[in-house]
The first five atom37 places (N, CA, C, CB, O) and aatype in JSON, in Angstrom:
{
  "aatype": [12, 16, 8, 9, 13, 6, 19, 6, 2, 9, 11, 4, 7, 7, 4, 12, 2, 16, 9, 1, 11, 7, 10, 6, 5, 12, 5, 7, 19, 11, 0, 0, 5, 14, 6, 2, 6, 8, 7, 16, 19, 16, 19, 3, 13, 3, 6, 5, 6, 19, 15, 0, 0, 3, 9, 7, 10, 11, 10, 15, 3, 12, 7, 18, 14, 10, 10, 7, 6, 2, 2, 13, 7, 11, 11, 0, 11, 15, 13, 19, 15, 4, 12, 9, 7, 1, 19, 16, 0, 6],
  "atom_mask": [
    [1, 1, 1, 1, 1],
    [1, 1, 1, 1, 1],
    [1, 1, 1, 1, 1],
    [1, 1, 1, 1, 1],
    [1, 1, 1, 1, 1],
    [1, 1, 1, 1, 1],
    [1, 1, 1, 1, 1],
    [1, 1, 1, 1, 1],
    [1, 1, 1, 1, 1],
    [1, 1, 1, 1, 1],
    [1, 1, 1, 1, 1],
    [1, 1, 1, 1, 1],
    [1, 1, 1, 0, 1],
    [1, 1, 1, 0, 1],
    [1, 1, 1, 1, 1],
    [1, 1, 1, 1, 1],
    [1, 1, 1, 1, 1],
    [1, 1, 1, 1, 1],
    [1, 1, 1, 1, 1],
    [1, 1, 1, 1, 1],
    [1, 1, 1, 1, 1],
    [1, 1, 1, 0, 1],
    [1, 1, 1, 1, 1],
    [1, 1, 1, 1, 1],
    [1, 1, 1, 1, 1],
    [1, 1, 1, 1, 1],
    [1, 1, 1, 1, 1],
    [1, 1, 1, 0, 1],
    [1, 1, 1, 1, 1],
    [1, 1, 1, 1, 1],
    [1, 1, 1, 1, 1],
    [1, 1, 1, 1, 1],
    [1, 1, 1, 1, 1],
    [1, 1, 1, 1, 1],
    [1, 1, 1, 1, 1],
    [1, 1, 1, 1, 1],
    [1, 1, 1, 1, 1],
    [1, 1, 1, 1, 1],
    [1, 1, 1, 0, 1],
    [1, 1, 1, 1, 1],
    [1, 1, 1, 1, 1],
    [1, 1, 1, 1, 1],
    [1, 1, 1, 1, 1],
    [1, 1, 1, 1, 1],
    [1, 1, 1, 1, 1],
    [1, 1, 1, 1, 1],
    [1, 1, 1, 1, 1],
    [1, 1, 1, 1, 1],
    [1, 1, 1, 1, 1],
    [1, 1, 1, 1, 1],
    [1, 1, 1, 1, 1],
    [1, 1, 1, 1, 1],
    [1, 1, 1, 1, 1],
    [1, 1, 1, 1, 1],
    [1, 1, 1, 1, 1],
    [1, 1, 1, 0, 1],
    [1, 1, 1, 1, 1],
    [1, 1, 1, 1, 1],
    [1, 1, 1, 1, 1],
    [1, 1, 1, 1, 1],
    [1, 1, 1, 1, 1],
    [1, 1, 1, 1, 1],
    [1, 1, 1, 0, 1],
    [1, 1, 1, 1, 1],
    [1, 1, 1, 1, 1],
    [1, 1, 1, 1, 1],
    [1, 1, 1, 1, 1],
    [1, 1, 1, 0, 1],
    [1, 1, 1, 1, 1],
    [1, 1, 1, 1, 1],
    [1, 1, 1, 1, 1],
    [1, 1, 1, 1, 1],
    [1, 1, 1, 0, 1],
    [1, 1, 1, 1, 1],
    [1, 1, 1, 1, 1],
    [1, 1, 1, 1, 1],
    [1, 1, 1, 1, 1],
    [1, 1, 1, 1, 1],
    [1, 1, 1, 1, 1],
    [1, 1, 1, 1, 1],
    [1, 1, 1, 1, 1],
    [1, 1, 1, 1, 1],
    [1, 1, 1, 1, 1],
    [1, 1, 1, 1, 1],
    [1, 1, 1, 0, 1],
    [1, 1, 1, 1, 1],
    [1, 1, 1, 1, 1],
    [1, 1, 1, 1, 1],
    [1, 1, 1, 1, 1],
    [1, 1, 1, 1, 1]
  ],
  "atom_positions": [
    [[22.7, 1.34, -66.89], [23.1, 2.72, -66.73], [22.23, 3.35, -65.65], [23.0, 3.49, -68.06], [21.05, 3.04, -65.54]],
    [[22.81, 4.23, -64.88], [22.08, 4.99, -63.87], [22.14, 6.46, -64.24], [22.65, 4.75, -62.44], [23.2, 7.0, -64.56]],
    [[20.98, 7.11, -64.2], [20.89, 8.53, -64.56], [20.03, 9.24, -63.51], [20.29, 8.72, -66.01], [19.03, 8.69, -63.06]],
    [[20.42, 10.44, -63.14], [19.64, 11.24, -62.2], [18.94, 12.34, -62.99], [20.55, 11.85, -61.08], [19.58, 13.16, -63.65]],
    [[17.61, 12.34, -62.91], [16.79, 13.34, -63.58], [16.36, 14.39, -62.56], [15.55, 12.68, -64.25], [15.88, 14.05, -61.48]],
    [[16.54, 15.67, -62.89], [16.03, 16.75, -62.06], [14.66, 17.11, -62.61], [17.0, 18.01, -62.05], [14.53, 17.51, -63.76]],
    [[13.62, 16.95, -61.76], [12.25, 17.15, -62.22], [11.52, 18.16, -61.34], [11.49, 15.82, -62.24], [11.99, 18.54, -60.26]],
    [[10.37, 18.58, -61.82], [9.53, 19.54, -61.09], [8.28, 18.85, -60.59], [9.16, 20.74, -61.98], [7.91, 17.77, -61.06]],
    [[7.63, 19.46, -59.63], [6.3, 19.09, -59.13], [6.27, 17.91, -58.16], [5.44, 18.77, -60.27], [5.17, 17.47, -57.82]],
    [[7.39, 17.39, -57.7], [7.33, 16.33, -56.69], [6.99, 17.0, -55.36], [8.7, 15.51, -56.6], [7.75, 17.83, -54.86]],
    [[5.84, 16.63, -54.81], [5.36, 17.3, -53.61], [5.31, 16.4, -52.38], [4.01, 17.86, -53.86], [5.41, 16.88, -51.25]],
    [[5.15, 15.09, -52.59], [4.9, 14.23, -51.43], [5.17, 12.76, -51.77], [3.44, 14.41, -50.95], [5.64, 12.43, -52.86]],
    [[4.86, 11.91, -50.81], [5.02, 10.47, -51.01], [4.12, 9.92, -52.1], [0.0, 0.0, 0.0], [4.49, 8.97, -52.79]],
    [[2.94, 10.52, -52.27], [2.05, 10.08, -53.36], [2.69, 10.31, -54.72], [0.0, 0.0, 0.0], [2.61, 9.46, -55.6]],
    [[3.31, 11.47, -54.87], [4.02, 11.77, -56.13], [5.14, 10.76, -56.35], [4.59, 13.22, -56.1], [5.3, 10.23, -57.45]],
    [[5.9, 10.5, -55.3], [7.03, 9.58, -55.43], [6.54, 8.17, -55.77], [7.86, 9.55, -54.12], [7.18, 7.47, -56.56]],
    [[5.43, 7.76, -55.19], [4.86, 6.45, -55.48], [4.44, 6.35, -56.94], [3.66, 6.16, -54.57], [4.71, 5.36, -57.61]],
    [[3.77, 7.4, -57.44], [3.34, 7.43, -58.84], [4.53, 7.36, -59.79], [2.53, 8.7, -59.12], [4.51, 6.61, -60.76]],
    [[5.56, 8.13, -59.49], [6.76, 8.15, -60.34], [7.42, 6.78, -60.35], [7.76, 9.23, -59.85], [7.74, 6.24, -61.42]],
    [[7.63, 6.22, -59.17], [8.3, 4.92, -59.08], [7.53, 3.86, -59.85], [8.46, 4.5, -57.61], [8.1, 3.14, -60.67]],
    [[6.24, 3.76, -59.58], [5.43, 2.74, -60.26], [5.38, 2.96, -61.77], [4.01, 2.73, -59.69], [5.5, 2.02, -62.54]],
    [[5.19, 4.21, -62.18], [5.1, 4.51, -63.61], [6.37, 4.17, -64.36], [0.0, 0.0, 0.0], [6.32, 3.59, -65.45]],
    [[7.51, 4.53, -63.79], [8.78, 4.26, -64.47], [9.13, 2.78, -64.44], [9.9, 5.06, -63.84], [9.64, 2.24, -65.43]],
    [[8.86, 2.12, -63.32], [9.23, 0.7, -63.22], [8.36, -0.19, -64.11], [9.13, 0.25, -61.77], [8.68, -1.36, -64.29]],
    [[7.27, 0.34, -64.65], [6.46, -0.4, -65.61], [7.03, -0.32, -67.02], [5.04, 0.12, -65.59], [6.63, -1.08, -67.9]],
    [[7.96, 0.6, -67.24], [8.57, 0.76, -68.56], [9.55, -0.38, -68.82], [9.28, 2.12, -68.68], [10.33, -0.76, -67.94]],
    [[9.5, -0.92, -70.02], [10.45, -1.95, -70.4], [11.86, -1.36, -70.36], [10.13, -2.53, -71.83], [12.11, -0.29, -70.91]],
    [[12.77, -2.06, -69.7], [14.15, -1.63, -69.62], [14.5, -0.88, -68.35], [0.0, 0.0, 0.0], [15.68, -0.72, -68.03]],
    [[13.48, -0.4, -67.61], [13.75, 0.29, -66.35], [13.83, -0.76, -65.25], [12.65, 1.36, -66.04], [12.88, -1.51, -65.01]],
    [[14.96, -0.78, -64.57], [15.19, -1.76, -63.51], [14.73, -1.23, -62.16], [16.67, -2.14, -63.44], [14.17, -1.98, -61.36]],
    [[14.96, 0.05, -61.9], [14.57, 0.65, -60.63], [14.47, 2.16, -60.79], [15.58, 0.29, -59.5], [15.2, 2.77, -61.58]],
    [[13.56, 2.76, -60.02], [13.41, 4.21, -60.01], [13.28, 4.66, -58.57], [12.17, 4.67, -60.85], [12.47, 4.12, -57.81]],
    [[14.07, 5.65, -58.19], [14.04, 6.15, -56.82], [13.85, 7.66, -56.82], [15.34, 5.77, -56.07], [14.81, 8.41, -56.98]],
    [[12.6, 8.13, -56.65], [12.36, 9.57, -56.57], [12.79, 10.12, -55.21], [10.88, 9.88, -56.82], [12.74, 9.42, -54.21]],
    [[13.2, 11.36, -55.2], [13.61, 12.04, -53.97], [12.89, 13.38, -53.9], [15.17, 12.24, -53.92], [13.17, 14.29, -54.67]],
    [[11.96, 13.48, -52.98], [11.13, 14.67, -52.83], [11.95, 15.91, -52.48], [10.07, 14.44, -51.77], [11.79, 16.96, -53.09]],
    [[12.82, 15.78, -51.5], [13.57, 16.93, -50.98], [14.42, 17.61, -52.05], [14.46, 16.49, -49.85], [14.52, 18.84, -52.07]],
    [[15.02, 16.83, -52.93], [15.93, 17.4, -53.93], [15.29, 17.51, -55.32], [17.18, 16.55, -54.03], [15.88, 18.09, -56.22]],
    [[14.09, 16.97, -55.49], [13.43, 17.03, -56.79], [14.15, 16.21, -57.84], [0.0, 0.0, 0.0], [14.26, 16.63, -59.0]],
    [[14.65, 15.06, -57.44], [15.38, 14.21, -58.38], [14.75, 12.82, -58.44], [16.86, 14.11, -57.99], [14.07, 12.38, -57.52]],
    [[15.02, 12.16, -59.55], [14.63, 10.76, -59.72], [15.84, 10.02, -60.26], [13.38, 10.6, -60.68], [16.32, 10.33, -61.35]],
    [[16.34, 9.06, -59.5], [17.47, 8.24, -59.93], [16.91, 6.99, -60.57], [18.42, 7.9, -58.73], [16.15, 6.25, -59.94]],
    [[17.28, 6.76, -61.83], [16.74, 5.64, -62.58], [17.87, 4.75, -63.07], [15.89, 6.14, -63.77], [18.83, 5.22, -63.68]],
    [[17.74, 3.46, -62.78], [18.66, 2.44, -63.28], [17.94, 1.75, -64.45], [19.08, 1.4, -62.15], [16.87, 1.17, -64.27]],
    [[18.55, 1.8, -65.63], [17.88, 1.26, -66.81], [18.87, 0.66, -67.8], [17.07, 2.33, -67.49], [20.07, 0.91, -67.75]],
    [[18.32, -0.15, -68.7], [19.11, -0.79, -69.75], [19.02, 0.08, -71.0], [18.59, -2.26, -70.04], [17.94, 0.22, -71.6]],
    [[20.14, 0.67, -71.4], [20.19, 1.57, -72.55], [19.77, 0.92, -73.87], [21.58, 2.13, -72.7], [19.37, 1.61, -74.8]],
    [[19.86, -0.4, -73.94], [19.47, -1.09, -75.17], [17.96, -1.23, -75.3], [20.12, -2.47, -75.23], [17.44, -1.51, -76.38]],
    [[17.24, -1.04, -74.17], [15.79, -1.19, -74.19], [15.04, 0.14, -74.08], [15.36, -2.09, -73.07], [13.92, 0.26, -74.57]],
    [[15.64, 1.12, -73.44], [14.97, 2.41, -73.24], [16.04, 3.5, -73.15], [14.08, 2.4, -71.95], [17.15, 3.26, -72.67]],
    [[15.7, 4.7, -73.61], [16.67, 5.8, -73.57], [16.32, 6.78, -72.45], [16.72, 6.54, -74.94], [15.2, 6.78, -71.94]],
    [[17.28, 7.6, -72.09], [17.04, 8.63, -71.08], [15.97, 9.59, -71.58], [18.35, 9.4, -70.76], [15.16, 10.08, -70.79]],
    [[15.95, 9.86, -72.88], [14.92, 10.73, -73.45], [13.52, 10.13, -73.28], [15.2, 10.99, -74.94], [12.57, 10.85, -72.98]],
    [[13.39, 8.82, -73.48], [12.1, 8.15, -73.28], [11.64, 8.28, -71.83], [12.2, 6.65, -73.67], [10.46, 8.5, -71.56]],
    [[12.57, 8.13, -70.91], [12.24, 8.25, -69.48], [11.82, 9.68, -69.16], [13.45, 7.82, -68.6], [10.88, 9.9, -68.41]],
    [[12.52, 10.65, -69.73], [12.16, 12.05, -69.54], [10.76, 12.35, -70.05], [0.0, 0.0, 0.0], [10.01, 13.1, -69.43]],
    [[10.41, 11.77, -71.19], [9.05, 11.95, -71.75], [8.0, 11.32, -70.85], [8.96, 11.35, -73.16], [6.93, 11.9, -70.64]],
    [[8.29, 10.14, -70.31], [7.35, 9.47, -69.41], [7.14, 10.31, -68.15], [7.86, 8.06, -69.04], [6.01, 10.47, -67.7]],
    [[8.21, 10.84, -67.59], [8.09, 11.7, -66.42], [7.2, 12.9, -66.73], [9.48, 12.18, -65.95], [6.32, 13.24, -65.94]],
    [[7.44, 13.53, -67.86], [6.65, 14.69, -68.27], [5.18, 14.31, -68.46], [7.21, 15.29, -69.55], [4.29, 15.06, -68.05]],
    [[4.93, 13.17, -69.09], [3.56, 12.71, -69.31], [2.82, 12.47, -67.99], [3.56, 11.42, -70.13], [1.6, 12.63, -67.93]],
    [[3.55, 12.1, -66.95], [2.93, 11.86, -65.64], [2.75, 13.17, -64.86], [3.79, 10.88, -64.84], [2.12, 13.16, -63.8]],
    [[3.28, 14.29, -65.37], [3.16, 15.57, -64.69], [4.41, 16.01, -63.95], [0.0, 0.0, 0.0], [4.37, 16.95, -63.17]],
    [[5.52, 15.32, -64.21], [6.78, 15.62, -63.54], [7.86, 15.91, -64.6], [7.22, 14.44, -62.62], [8.75, 15.09, -64.82]],
    [[7.76, 17.08, -65.25], [8.7, 17.4, -66.34], [10.1, 17.69, -65.82], [8.2, 18.6, -67.13], [10.3, 17.96, -64.63]],
    [[11.05, 17.62, -66.72], [12.43, 17.95, -66.38], [12.49, 19.41, -65.95], [13.38, 17.68, -67.57], [11.69, 20.23, -66.39]],
    [[13.44, 19.72, -65.11], [13.62, 21.07, -64.57], [13.63, 22.09, -65.72], [14.93, 21.16, -63.75], [14.37, 21.94, -66.68]],
    [[12.8, 23.11, -65.59], [12.73, 24.18, -66.59], [11.7, 23.95, -67.68], [0.0, 0.0, 0.0], [11.51, 24.82, -68.53]],
    [[11.04, 22.79, -67.69], [10.06, 22.48, -68.74], [8.63, 22.46, -68.21], [10.39, 21.13, -69.38], [7.74, 21.89, -68.85]],
    [[8.39, 23.06, -67.07], [7.09, 23.03, -66.42], [6.12, 24.01, -67.06], [7.23, 23.33, -64.94], [6.53, 25.03, -67.6]],
    [[4.82, 23.7, -67.0], [3.78, 24.63, -67.41], [2.52, 24.32, -66.6], [3.51, 24.53, -68.94], [2.51, 23.36, -65.83]],
    [[1.47, 25.1, -66.77], [0.26, 24.93, -65.98], [-0.35, 23.54, -66.16], [-0.76, 25.99, -66.37], [-0.77, 22.93, -65.18]],
    [[-0.4, 23.04, -67.39], [-0.99, 21.72, -67.65], [-0.24, 20.61, -66.92], [0.0, 0.0, 0.0], [-0.86, 19.7, -66.37]],
    [[1.07, 20.69, -66.91], [1.86, 19.66, -66.24], [1.72, 19.77, -64.73], [3.35, 19.77, -66.63], [1.72, 18.75, -64.03]],
    [[1.59, 20.99, -64.21], [1.36, 21.16, -62.78], [0.04, 20.52, -62.39], [1.38, 22.65, -62.39], [-0.05, 19.81, -61.39]],
    [[-1.0, 20.78, -63.18], [-2.32, 20.21, -62.9], [-2.28, 18.69, -62.95], [-3.37, 20.75, -63.89], [-2.86, 18.02, -62.1]],
    [[-1.6, 18.16, -63.95], [-1.5, 16.71, -64.09], [-0.76, 16.1, -62.9], [-0.8, 16.33, -65.4], [-1.09, 14.99, -62.47]],
    [[0.23, 16.8, -62.39], [0.99, 16.27, -61.25], [0.09, 16.15, -60.01], [2.2, 17.16, -60.94], [0.28, 15.24, -59.21]],
    [[-0.87, 17.06, -59.85], [-1.79, 16.96, -58.7], [-2.65, 15.71, -58.81], [-2.68, 18.22, -58.61], [-2.91, 15.04, -57.81]],
    [[-3.09, 15.39, -60.03], [-3.88, 14.17, -60.24], [-3.01, 12.95, -59.97], [-4.45, 14.12, -61.68], [-3.44, 12.02, -59.28]],
    [[-1.8, 12.94, -60.5], [-0.87, 11.82, -60.27], [-0.57, 11.66, -58.79], [0.44, 12.04, -61.05], [-0.47, 10.54, -58.29]],
    [[-0.43, 12.79, -58.1], [-0.17, 12.77, -56.67], [-1.3, 12.06, -55.92], [0.0, 14.21, -56.14], [-1.05, 11.21, -55.07]],
    [[-2.53, 12.42, -56.24], [-3.67, 11.81, -55.55], [-3.77, 10.32, -55.87], [-4.97, 12.52, -55.95], [-4.06, 9.52, -54.98]],
    [[-3.54, 9.95, -57.11], [-3.55, 8.52, -57.48], [-2.46, 7.79, -56.71], [-3.36, 8.34, -59.01], [-2.68, 6.68, -56.22]],
    [[-1.3, 8.39, -56.61], [-0.19, 7.79, -55.87], [-0.5, 7.59, -54.41], [0.0, 0.0, 0.0], [-0.06, 6.61, -53.8]],
    [[-1.25, 8.5, -53.83], [-1.64, 8.37, -52.42], [-2.64, 7.24, -52.23], [-2.23, 9.69, -51.89], [-2.56, 6.49, -51.26]],
    [[-3.56, 7.12, -53.17], [-4.61, 6.1, -53.06], [-4.03, 4.71, -53.29], [-5.72, 6.38, -54.07], [-4.47, 3.74, -52.66]],
    [[-3.05, 4.6, -54.19], [-2.52, 3.28, -54.56], [-1.21, 2.96, -53.85], [-2.3, 3.2, -56.06], [-0.52, 2.02, -54.26]],
    [[-0.86, 3.69, -52.82], [0.4, 3.42, -52.1], [0.4, 2.01, -51.55], [0.6, 4.43, -50.95], [-0.62, 1.5, -51.08]],
    [[1.55, 1.4, -51.64], [1.7, 0.02, -51.16], [1.78, -0.01, -49.66], [2.94, -0.64, -51.76], [1.9, -1.09, -49.08]]
  ]
}
């Protein structure tokens, strides 16, 4: 199944790298493609192994909550994730 998640706090390539790596480590996620310009993440996953809700929670845990679910703590966490993504870029 492919699902497009609208998320907040994607600022740069570091953020996109963090999101892609974080989601692709989840069991059942085949591919994740974040898009900075539109604030979306397209995820191809196996519904029998992981749910869209699980993916949404993982995004939020990384600092990239679903549209409308943002708060100060998640914004701060996204800055940390962004920097890690920049340092660990492939």
